[in-house]
OpenMM code with the backbone's topology and positions (N, CA, C; nanometers):
from openmm import Vec3, app, unit

residues = "MET GLU GLN GLN ARG ILE CYS LYS LYS CYS LEU LEU ARG ASP LEU ALA ALA GLU ASP GLN LYS ASN ILE GLY LYS TYR ILE GLY ALA ILE LYS PRO GLN ASP ARG THR ASP GLY GLU ALA TYR GLU GLU ARG LEU ALA VAL CYS MET LYS CYS GLU LYS LEU VAL GLU ALA THR CYS GLN ALA CYS GLY CYS TYR VAL GLU LEU ARG ALA ALA ILE ARG HIS GLY ARG CYS PRO TYR GLN LYS TRP SER ARG".split()
positions = [
    Vec3(0.1922, 5.1347, 4.2071),
    Vec3(0.3361, 5.1493, 4.2084),
    Vec3(0.3888, 5.0992, 4.3433),
    Vec3(0.4850, 5.0095, 4.3376),
    Vec3(0.5423, 4.9524, 4.4585),
    Vec3(0.6483, 5.0459, 4.5146),
    Vec3(0.6393, 5.0721, 4.6452),
    Vec3(0.7354, 5.1603, 4.7096),
    Vec3(0.8573, 5.0797, 4.7523),
    Vec3(0.9766, 5.1306, 4.7199),
    Vec3(1.1002, 5.0627, 4.7566),
    Vec3(1.1284, 5.0875, 4.9041),
    Vec3(1.1585, 4.9813, 4.9756),
    Vec3(1.1898, 4.9896, 5.1171),
    Vec3(1.3365, 5.0280, 5.1355),
    Vec3(1.3621, 5.1206, 5.2240),
    Vec3(1.4981, 5.1619, 5.2542),
    Vec3(1.5439, 5.0870, 5.3779),
    Vec3(1.6572, 5.0229, 5.3665),
    Vec3(1.7130, 4.9461, 5.4764),
    Vec3(1.8026, 5.0375, 5.5589),
    Vec3(1.7593, 5.0702, 5.6783),
    Vec3(1.8350, 5.1634, 5.7609),
    Vec3(1.9510, 5.0993, 5.8341),
    Vec3(1.9474, 4.9700, 5.8547),
    Vec3(2.0532, 4.9046, 5.9319),
    Vec3(2.1115, 4.7863, 5.8569),
    Vec3(2.1369, 4.8002, 5.7294),
    Vec3(2.1932, 4.6925, 5.6484),
    Vec3(2.3367, 4.7233, 5.6104),
    Vec3(2.4116, 4.6172, 5.5943),
    Vec3(2.5446, 4.6252, 5.5369),
    Vec3(2.5364, 4.5668, 5.3973),
    Vec3(2.6359, 4.5916, 5.3154),
    Vec3(2.6344, 4.5361, 5.1798),
    Vec3(2.6296, 4.3842, 5.1830),
    Vec3(2.6959, 4.3227, 5.2821),
    Vec3(2.6944, 4.1774, 5.2891),
    Vec3(2.5554, 4.1221, 5.3204),
    Vec3(2.4636, 4.2073, 5.3636),
    Vec3(2.3260, 4.1662, 5.3907),
    Vec3(2.2337, 4.1926, 5.2721),
    Vec3(2.2829, 4.2600, 5.1714),
    Vec3(2.2000, 4.2976, 5.0570),
    Vec3(2.2221, 4.2005, 4.9409),
    Vec3(2.2155, 4.2467, 4.8209),
    Vec3(2.2249, 4.1636, 4.7010),
    Vec3(2.3610, 4.0956, 4.6860),
    Vec3(2.3595, 3.9795, 4.6236),
    Vec3(2.4823, 3.9019, 4.6018),
    Vec3(2.5856, 3.9824, 4.5239),
    Vec3(2.5420, 4.0625, 4.4301),
    Vec3(2.6350, 4.1433, 4.3502),
    Vec3(2.7067, 4.2449, 4.4381),
    Vec3(2.6336, 4.3043, 4.5336),
    Vec3(2.6951, 4.3983, 4.6266),
    Vec3(2.7988, 4.3284, 4.7132),
    Vec3(2.7671, 4.2080, 4.7589),
    Vec3(2.8602, 4.1292, 4.8406),
    Vec3(2.9884, 4.1022, 4.7627),
    Vec3(2.9717, 4.0633, 4.6386),
    Vec3(3.0867, 4.0315, 4.5531),
    Vec3(3.1740, 4.1553, 4.5324),
    Vec3(3.1106, 4.2681, 4.5058),
    Vec3(3.1862, 4.3913, 4.4801),
    Vec3(3.2618, 4.4388, 4.6027),
    Vec3(3.1982, 4.4391, 4.7196),
    Vec3(3.2679, 4.4864, 4.8390),
    Vec3(3.3814, 4.3921, 4.8736),
    Vec3(3.3619, 4.2628, 4.8532),
    Vec3(3.4693, 4.1658, 4.8771),
    Vec3(3.5884, 4.1906, 4.7864),
    Vec3(3.5614, 4.2278, 4.6633),
    Vec3(3.6677, 4.2569, 4.5676),
    Vec3(3.7474, 4.3802, 4.6113),
    Vec3(3.6784, 4.4844, 4.6554),
    Vec3(3.7470, 4.6061, 4.7002),
    Vec3(3.8276, 4.5821, 4.8271),
    Vec3(3.7700, 4.5087, 4.9217),
    Vec3(3.8423, 4.4791, 5.0456),
    Vec3(3.9639, 4.3921, 5.0155),
    Vec3(3.9484, 4.2970, 4.9249),
    Vec3(4.0594, 4.2112, 4.8862),
    Vec3(4.1736, 4.2869, 4.8201),
    Vec3(4.1443, 4.4022, 4.7624),
    Vec3(4.2475, 4.4823, 4.6958),
    Vec3(4.3288, 4.5666, 4.7936),
    Vec3(4.2839, 4.5751, 4.9178),
    Vec3(4.3590, 4.6503, 5.0186),
    Vec3(4.4828, 4.5688, 5.0569),
    Vec3(4.5976, 4.6299, 5.0578),
    Vec3(4.7214, 4.5599, 5.0947),
    Vec3(4.7054, 4.5006, 5.2345),
    Vec3(4.7536, 4.3793, 5.2556),
    Vec3(4.7389, 4.3147, 5.3873),
    Vec3(4.7870, 4.4011, 5.5038),
    Vec3(4.8948, 4.4739, 5.4852),
    Vec3(4.9464, 4.5570, 5.5937),
    Vec3(4.8571, 4.6787, 5.6216),
    Vec3(4.7688, 4.7118, 5.5288),
    Vec3(4.6778, 4.8249, 5.5454),
    Vec3(4.5367, 4.7815, 5.5856),
    Vec3(4.5146, 4.6507, 5.5936),
    Vec3(4.3824, 4.5964, 5.6218),
    Vec3(4.3622, 4.5769, 5.7724),
    Vec3(4.2438, 4.6091, 5.8194),
    Vec3(4.2058, 4.5880, 5.9591),
    Vec3(4.1964, 4.4384, 5.9857),
    Vec3(4.2418, 4.3944, 6.1045),
    Vec3(4.2288, 4.2521, 6.1366),
    Vec3(4.0807, 4.2182, 6.1543),
    Vec3(4.0482, 4.0905, 6.1414),
    Vec3(3.9095, 4.0446, 6.1409),
    Vec3(3.8291, 4.0837, 6.2629),
    Vec3(3.8882, 4.0744, 6.3816),
    Vec3(3.8158, 4.1066, 6.5049),
    Vec3(3.7830, 4.2563, 6.5113),
    Vec3(3.8797, 4.3406, 6.4818),
    Vec3(3.8575, 4.4857, 6.4836),
    Vec3(3.7558, 4.5249, 6.3768),
    Vec3(3.7621, 4.4597, 6.2611),
    Vec3(3.6671, 4.4864, 6.1528),
    Vec3(3.5247, 4.4608, 6.1994),
    Vec3(3.5012, 4.3468, 6.2621),
    Vec3(3.3668, 4.3129, 6.3087),
    Vec3(3.3216, 4.4063, 6.4211),
    Vec3(3.4151, 4.4478, 6.5073),
    Vec3(3.3811, 4.5437, 6.6128),
    Vec3(3.3374, 4.6770, 6.5530),
    Vec3(3.4086, 4.7219, 6.4519),
    Vec3(3.3730, 4.8474, 6.3850),
    Vec3(3.2345, 4.8379, 6.3216),
    Vec3(3.2086, 4.7276, 6.2531),
    Vec3(3.0780, 4.7118, 6.1883),
    Vec3(2.9651, 4.7042, 6.2908),
    Vec3(2.9909, 4.6431, 6.4053),
    Vec3(2.8894, 4.6359, 6.5112),
    Vec3(2.8538, 4.7762, 6.5603),
    Vec3(2.9532, 4.8635, 6.5709),
    Vec3(2.9287, 5.0022, 6.6105),
    Vec3(2.8442, 5.0716, 6.5032),
    Vec3(2.8800, 5.0511, 6.3786),
    Vec3(2.8061, 5.1138, 6.2684),
    Vec3(2.6606, 5.0662, 6.2636),
    Vec3(2.6394, 4.9391, 6.2935),
    Vec3(2.5035, 4.8842, 6.2894),
    Vec3(2.4119, 4.9507, 6.3923),
    Vec3(2.4676, 5.0063, 6.4978),
    Vec3(2.3897, 5.0739, 6.6012),
    Vec3(2.3755, 5.2242, 6.5754),
    Vec3(2.4484, 5.2749, 6.4789),
    Vec3(2.4532, 5.4191, 6.4532),
    Vec3(2.3328, 5.4659, 6.3718),
    Vec3(2.2790, 5.5797, 6.4092),
    Vec3(2.1641, 5.6376, 6.3387),
    Vec3(2.1999, 5.6899, 6.1996),
    Vec3(2.3267, 5.7032, 6.1695),
    Vec3(2.3709, 5.7537, 6.0393),
    Vec3(2.3874, 5.6442, 5.9342),
    Vec3(2.3693, 5.5177, 5.9721),
    Vec3(2.3817, 5.4074, 5.8763),
    Vec3(2.2513, 5.3910, 5.7994),
    Vec3(2.2575, 5.4068, 5.6678),
    Vec3(2.1423, 5.3882, 5.5797),
    Vec3(2.1901, 5.3173, 5.4544),
    Vec3(2.1328, 5.1997, 5.4272),
    Vec3(2.1674, 5.1211, 5.3086),
    Vec3(2.3175, 5.1018, 5.2944),
    Vec3(2.3828, 5.0613, 5.4023),
    Vec3(2.5255, 5.0285, 5.4040),
    Vec3(2.6167, 5.1504, 5.3902),
    Vec3(2.5586, 5.2685, 5.3916),
    Vec3(2.6332, 5.3920, 5.3720),
    Vec3(2.6275, 5.4789, 5.4967),
    Vec3(2.7405, 5.5380, 5.5313),
    Vec3(2.7451, 5.6331, 5.6419),
    Vec3(2.6952, 5.7675, 5.5899),
    Vec3(2.5865, 5.8142, 5.6452),
    Vec3(2.5301, 5.9416, 5.6009),
    Vec3(2.6124, 6.0615, 5.6472),
    Vec3(2.7053, 6.0405, 5.7411),
    Vec3(2.7918, 6.1489, 5.7871),
    Vec3(2.9023, 6.1795, 5.6860),
    Vec3(2.9568, 6.0734, 5.6227),
    Vec3(3.0693, 6.0963, 5.5315),
    Vec3(3.0462, 6.0419, 5.3903),
    Vec3(2.9445, 5.9574, 5.3729),
    Vec3(2.9125, 5.9046, 5.2409),
    Vec3(2.9831, 5.7757, 5.2029),
    Vec3(3.0622, 5.7195, 5.2931),
    Vec3(3.1368, 5.5981, 5.2600),
    Vec3(3.0516, 5.4732, 5.2778),
    Vec3(3.0948, 5.3651, 5.2138),
    Vec3(3.0410, 5.2333, 5.2466),
    Vec3(3.1137, 5.1899, 5.3728),
    Vec3(3.0401, 5.1681, 5.4804),
    Vec3(3.1043, 5.1424, 5.6091),
    Vec3(3.1917, 5.0181, 5.6060),
    Vec3(3.1551, 4.9173, 5.5293),
    Vec3(3.2367, 4.7957, 5.5235),
    Vec3(3.3745, 4.8231, 5.4641),
    Vec3(3.3809, 4.9112, 5.3691),
    Vec3(3.5098, 4.9447, 5.3085),
    Vec3(3.5933, 5.0298, 5.4038),
    Vec3(3.5340, 5.1300, 5.4622),
    Vec3(3.6080, 5.2153, 5.5561),
    Vec3(3.6557, 5.1342, 5.6765),
    Vec3(3.5709, 5.0461, 5.7275),
    Vec3(3.6072, 4.9643, 5.8438),
    Vec3(3.7212, 4.8679, 5.8120),
    Vec3(3.7345, 4.8292, 5.6876),
    Vec3(3.8380, 4.7333, 5.6466),
    Vec3(3.9764, 4.7961, 5.6372),
    Vec3(3.9837, 4.9276, 5.6311),
    Vec3(4.1121, 4.9967, 5.6180),
    Vec3(4.1646, 5.0301, 5.7578),
    Vec3(4.2806, 4.9793, 5.7884),
    Vec3(4.3388, 4.9949, 5.9230),
    Vec3(4.3359, 5.1393, 5.9707),
    Vec3(4.3739, 5.2330, 5.8859),
    Vec3(4.3783, 5.3743, 5.9261),
    Vec3(4.2437, 5.4451, 5.9080),
    Vec3(4.1388, 5.3709, 5.8666),
    Vec3(4.0059, 5.4287, 5.8523),
    Vec3(3.9538, 5.4768, 5.9872),
    Vec3(3.8779, 5.5832, 5.9878),
    Vec3(3.8247, 5.6397, 6.1116),
    Vec3(3.6752, 5.6676, 6.0965),
    Vec3(3.6052, 5.6531, 6.2053),
    Vec3(3.4638, 5.6907, 6.2105),
    Vec3(3.4566, 5.8430, 6.2204),
    Vec3(3.3695, 5.9080, 6.1426),
    Vec3(3.3595, 6.0539, 6.1497),
    Vec3(3.3167, 6.1035, 6.2878),
    Vec3(3.2539, 6.0151, 6.3668),
    Vec3(3.2109, 6.0524, 6.5018),
    Vec3(3.3018, 5.9943, 6.6092),
    Vec3(3.4123, 5.9393, 6.5688),
    Vec3(3.5123, 5.8809, 6.6586),
    Vec3(3.4517, 5.7762, 6.7510),
    Vec3(3.3647, 5.6915, 6.6957),
    Vec3(3.2989, 5.5872, 6.7736),
    Vec3(3.3796, 5.4563, 6.7764),
    Vec3(3.4730, 5.4389, 6.6849),
    Vec3(3.5519, 5.3151, 6.6830),
    Vec3(3.6633, 5.3243, 6.7847),
    Vec3(3.6828, 5.2177, 6.8591),
    Vec3(3.7884, 5.2181, 6.9600),
    Vec3(3.9246, 5.1859, 6.9005),
    Vec3(3.9255, 5.1147, 6.7869),
    Vec3(4.0532, 5.0844, 6.7203),
    Vec3(4.0342, 5.0714, 6.5726),
] * unit.nanometer
topology = app.Topology()
chain = topology.addChain("A")
for resn in residues:
    res = topology.addResidue(resn, chain)
    for name in ("N", "CA", "C"):
        topology.addAtom(name, app.Element.getBySymbol(name[0]), res)
């Protein structure tokens, strides 16, 4: 029996193509005025990539997909690690 490897520091965009497509669809549905700008989005994801609570693109502190939470302007890190 093959053991499935758990990716501790992956985002959905690093996983399967179907996951990439789905997260893109959800982010695209966020109203432009409610969406985080590109630079802040990447800064937030960089913080998440270093966090011990990131497992398989999910924040183990709150259960969200970090890419979706980071894309929402008013989204917040449960540990207040995001600067904006």
